[in-house]
C-alpha positions as CSV (number, residue, x, y, z in Angstrom):
1,M,-15.1,185.9,-20.2
2,G,-16.8,188.5,-22.1
3,N,-20.4,189.5,-22.5
4,L,-21.7,187.7,-25.6
5,C,-24.9,189.7,-26.1
6,G,-23.8,193.1,-24.9
7,K,-22.4,196.1,-26.6
8,P,-18.6,196.6,-26.6
9,S,-17.4,199.4,-24.4
10,K,-15.4,202.2,-26.0
11,E,-12.9,202.2,-23.0
12,N,-11.4,198.8,-23.6
13,D,-11.4,198.9,-27.4
14,P,-7.7,198.8,-28.5
15,F,-8.6,200.5,-31.8
16,S,-10.2,203.6,-30.2
17,Q,-6.8,205.1,-29.3
18,P,-4.4,206.6,-31.8
19,G,-1.9,204.1,-33.1
20,R,1.9,204.2,-33.4
21,P,4.2,203.3,-36.3
22,V,5.4,199.8,-36.7
23,G,8.8,199.2,-35.0
24,S,8.5,202.0,-32.4
25,A,8.8,201.1,-28.8
26,P,5.6,201.0,-26.6
27,P,5.2,203.9,-24.2
28,L,7.0,203.5,-20.9
29,Q,4.8,202.9,-17.9
30,S,6.1,203.5,-14.4
31,N,5.6,200.5,-12.2
32,P,7.1,200.8,-8.7
33,R,6.9,197.0,-8.1
34,A,8.9,196.2,-11.2
35,S,12.0,198.0,-9.9
36,V,14.9,195.8,-8.8
37,P,16.1,196.3,-5.2
38,K,19.7,197.2,-4.7
39,I,21.7,194.9,-2.5
40,S,24.2,196.7,-0.2
41,S,25.9,193.8,1.5
42,Q,28.5,191.5,0.0
43,G,27.0,188.3,1.5
44,Q,28.9,185.3,2.8
45,K,31.4,183.2,1.1
46,L,30.7,179.5,0.7
47,G,33.0,176.8,2.0
48,G,36.5,177.4,3.3
49,S,37.6,177.4,6.9
50,S,37.2,181.0,8.1
51,G,37.1,180.2,11.8
52,G,34.1,182.5,12.4
53,E,30.6,181.6,13.4
54,G,30.4,178.8,10.8
55,S,33.1,176.7,12.5
56,D,31.2,177.0,15.9
57,A,28.0,175.7,14.3
58,R,29.9,173.0,12.5
59,S,31.6,171.7,15.6
60,A,28.3,171.9,17.6
61,A,26.6,169.8,14.9
62,A,29.5,167.3,15.0
63,R,29.2,167.0,18.8
64,A,25.4,166.5,18.5
65,A,25.9,163.8,15.9
66,E,28.4,162.0,18.1
67,E,26.1,162.1,21.1
68,R,23.3,160.6,18.9
69,A,25.5,157.9,17.7
70,K,26.5,157.0,21.3
71,A,22.9,156.9,22.4
72,N,21.9,154.6,19.6
73,Q,24.5,152.0,20.2
74,P,23.0,148.5,20.9
75,K,22.9,147.4,24.6
76,G,23.4,143.8,25.6
77,K,23.2,140.6,23.5
78,L,19.7,141.2,22.2
79,G,20.6,144.8,21.1
80,R,23.7,143.5,19.2
81,D,21.6,140.8,17.6
82,L,19.0,143.3,16.6
83,A,21.6,145.6,15.1
84,K,23.1,142.8,13.2
85,E,19.7,141.8,11.9
86,R,18.9,145.3,10.8
87,A,22.2,145.6,9.0
88,Q,21.4,142.6,6.9
89,T,20.4,143.1,3.3
90,R,17.5,141.4,1.6
91,T,19.8,138.9,-0.1
92,G,21.4,138.0,3.3
93,T,18.0,137.5,4.9
94,L,16.9,135.2,2.0
95,E,20.1,133.2,2.3
96,N,19.5,132.6,6.0
97,V,15.9,131.5,5.4
98,S,17.1,129.2,2.7
99,Q,19.7,127.6,4.9
100,D,17.1,127.1,7.7
101,E,14.8,125.4,5.2
102,R,17.6,123.1,4.0
103,R,18.5,122.1,7.6
104,R,14.8,121.4,8.3
105,R,14.5,119.1,5.3
106,E,17.7,117.3,6.2
107,T,16.4,116.7,9.7
108,D,13.1,115.4,8.3
109,Q,14.9,113.1,6.0
110,K,17.1,111.7,8.8
111,S,14.1,111.2,11.1
112,Q,12.3,109.3,8.3
113,A,15.3,107.2,7.7
114,I,15.6,106.3,11.4
115,S,11.9,105.5,11.7
116,Y,12.0,103.4,8.5
117,N,14.7,101.1,9.9
């Protein structure tokens, strides 16, 4: 924001300095932060099976994943039932609820028929 009522300073006035011809390049200014650092290392190659440190890390991660999978296996009948229920999709759950409701209606109809006779 500028000063609306003040006098313009002569330091920041772009027209107070001598100009340059159209099409000429602006004067070079040395900025140490603008320099690009040089990279001396080649880096690492992606992928492949080099057998170096990457394979050790990969095998360690695989072992850890296997241990987690073994620890999360369901135990007992309730564990198996819970795992089965978790694996069900929304459609499967709705079908089971629908079948239970149909059985309940059939039972009610049979009980009414028996009590009527």
